[in-house]
N, C-alpha and C positions, 0 to 999 in steps of 0.2 A: 657626317659620313664616316664610316669605320674604315680603318686601314686593315685590309684583309691580308692574311698570310696563309701558310699551310703548316700542318703538323711537321715536327722535325723528321726528316727522311731517315729511314733505317734505324730508328729508335723505337723501342716499345715503352709505352707509358708505365710508370710505377703504379698508377692508380687512374681509374676512369669512373666518373660518377655523374649522375643526372640529379641536379638539385630539384627539390619539390617545393610546393607552396609553403610548407612549414619552415623552410629555410630562408624565407624572404621577409623583408620589411614591408611597411605599409605602401611603399611605392613599387612593389614587386621586384625590387633588386635583391639579390642574394646577400645576406649578412656577411660583412667582412670577416667576422669571427668564425663563421662556418668555413669560409675559404681558408682562413689561417689554420683551422683544425685539420682540414684535408691536406694542406701543404705539409704540416707536421707529420701526418701519417705517411705521406709519400716519401718524405725525406728520411723518416725512420726506417722504412723498408730498405732503402739503399744502405743506410748505416748499419742495420742489423746484419746484412749480408757480409759487410766488411768486418764487423766486430765478431761475427759468428756467435752472437748471443745478445743478451739484453743491452739496451742503450737507454739513456735518459737525455731529453733535450736540456741543454744548458744555456743556449743563447740563440736569440733571433738576431742575427747580425745585420740583416737588412730585409725590408719587406716593402714592395712597391705595388700598389694597385694601379693598373694602367687603364683598364676598361671595366665596366660593370659586367656581372654575370647575371643571367636571367633564368627564371623558372623554365625548365625543359632543355636548357643548353646541355650538350654533352661536353663535360669538362674533363680534360686530360692533363695529368700531372707528370711531368718528366723530371726525374731526379738524377743528378750526376755528382758523384763524390769528387771533390776538388782538392781535398787535403786530408791526409791521415797523420795524426800526431801520435804521441806515445799512448795516450788514453782517449784522444778525441778524434772525431770524424766530422769534417765540414762538407756540407752538401748544398749544391745549388738546385733550386726547383723552379722550373718554368711551367706556367699554367696557360692552357689554350682552351677557348670555348668554340665549339662548333654549333652554329645556330641556323635556323631557317632551313629545314630539310628540303623544302621545295626548290631552293636555290642556295645551296650550302655556302655559308660564310664562316670563315675561321679567323679568330682574332686572339692575339696574345693578351691575356687579361691580368696576369700577375707574375712577378718574379721575386724570389726570396733566397736568402742564404741563411742556413741554420747550422748550429754546431751541436753535436751529440757527444756524450761521453759513454764509453763502454763501462758497464757496471757488472759486479758479481752478484751472487745470490743474496748477499747482505746489502745490496744497493750501494756498494763502495766502488770507486773507480778502479778499473783494472787495465792492464796493458793490452793494447790491441795486438793480436797475433801478427807476426811479420809475414806469414803465409796468406796470400790473397788470391 
C-alpha cells in the first residue's frame, strides 16, 4: 500500500512530464536514469535563474529513490535553491507522481540535492551575481 501525499501547496513545479513506454524497463517501471535526467533538468532551471546564465552540473550530492514511477504517471519536479556560493548553486529537487486518474493518488517518488556551477561562454566558472 502506498503512502499518499499531496503536491506542495503554493509552489509551481519546475518541470512536469509524463513518462512513456520507451522510458521503462521490462517490468514497466521507469528507468532510474530517466528520472535522474529529469531531476537534473529541473534543478538546472532553478540554478540558471539564480546564475542568470549558463550552469553546469558539478555534483549529485544525494539521490534517493523512494517509490517507483510508472508509465503514464504525471511526474512533477519541484526545485528549491538552498545555497548560493561564490560560483556554485545547490538545489534540492523533490519529485511526485500522480497516478490513477479515476481515484487520484499522489506519492513522493524521489528526492535529490545537486550542485551546479555558473559558467561563462568559455565554460569556465564565473562568479554568481549578488543580485537575485
